[in-house]
C-alpha positions, -999 to 999 in steps of 0.1 A, spaced: 2 0 0 16 33 -15 15 67 9 -13 95 1 16 114 -14 26 91 -41 -11 77 -52 -15 105 -73 -34 85 -102 -59 79 -72 -65 110 -58 -66 124 -91 -96 95 -98 -117 106 -70 -114 143 -74 -126 137 -111 -157 114 -97 -163 143 -73 -168 166 -98 -188 143 -120 -213 136 -95 -220 171 -82 -224 179 -123 -249 147 -126 -264 162 -92 -262 198 -91 -266 208 -132 -305 216 -150 -290 210 -180 -294 175 -199 -263 182 -216 -238 192 -183 -255 154 -167 -245 138 -197 -210 150 -197 -208 148 -156 -215 107 -161 -191 107 -187 -164 125 -163 -175 96 -134 -170 68 -162 -134 81 -172 -129 84 -129 -140 48 -126 -115 39 -157 -87 59 -148 -88 43 -110 -92 9 -124 -60 12 -147 -36 27 -116 -47 0 -94 -38 -26 -122 -6 -15 -131 25 -29 -111 57 -11 -114 85 -34 -122 64 -57 -140 58 -62 -179 26 -71 -201 16 -107 -198 33 -118 -232 59 -147 -225 86 -140 -245 119 -148 -225 103 -178 -216 96 -165 -180 63 -184 -167 64 -172 -132 31 -150 -130 47 -124 -103 70 -113 -139 32 -98 -154 10 -75 -147 -26 -90 -142 -47 -84 -179 -79 -81 -166 -84 -47 -151 -73 -34 -185 -98 -55 -204 -127 -40 -180 -113 -6 -188 -114 -17 -227 -149 -35 -220 -163 -2 -200 -152 22 -226 -170 6 -254 -200 6 -232 -202 43 -221 -198 50 -255 -227 34 -264 -248 42 -234 -234 82 -239 -249 75 -276 -284 64 -264 -283 93 -237 -279 119 -269 -306 103 -288 -330 107 -262 -319 143 -251 -325 150 -288 -362 132 -288 -371 152 -255 -357 187 -267 -376 179 -300 -409 176 -275 -405 200 -252 -376 227 -268 -357 225 -236 -330 208 -217 -338 219 -185 -349 191 -167 -369 210 -143 -387 227 -173 -397 196 -187 -409 184 -156 -430 211 -151 -444 209 -186 -452 173 -179 -475 180 -146 -491 200 -170 -496 176 -196 -517 157 -168 -538 176 -152 
């Protein structure tokens, strides 16, 4: 376990996550909420990548005949990050498409105004 001063990647990931979460919670604009969610995704990927790297180890490709696993980095976090990025792009595209539909229907991206218009339609 490293000290607090040497865990720059983890500190950056936590700060990014907090920025994205505050953007998601406090912004009324739907596009800004989507950007906040994307920032949170990036923070999680940074954290996983930072935790998956072990200094002094190499990629798990056997070249010199070294079969001992303690010489290699675990490839699972990198695979999770890559898969997460693909899923994140798909989810972001879907959220953007739904946001465009909401804008065409209500002519605003402010979630509070959309909710007020929905309540008026119910009455």
